[in-house]
C-alpha positions, 0 to 999 in steps of 0.5 A: 433049582431056580427061584420061581419068582426070578423072571418076575423080579427081573421084569419088574426091575427093568420096568422100574428102571424105565419108570425111574429114568422117565421120572428123573428126566430133565425139566425141559423134556417134560411137555406139561405146562406150569399149570396147577395140577389136580388129582383125578380118581379114575376107574379102569379095567386091570388090563387098561391100567396095565396097557397105560403103564406099559405105554408110559414105560415104552415112551419113557413118560408118565400115565399123566403125560399120556392122558394130558397129550390125549386131552390136548389132542381132543380139546381141539376137536371140541373147540372147532 
């Protein structure tokens, strides 16, 4: 009989490898500036958080980088 958690474990391992690859990317691949960073507490729905994690894994980046990208795109709208 197969372990009922094998598929979950395999999926989690694949996701972890994608995350590790994104985190260990060379510095020149990271689009963030050398600007000082701060922490932001953000309340999201479980499904929104999962969607962001999947987007980040697919793009081989971080959730912070996705949010930074969004802010950079929308700050131009405010400045106009």
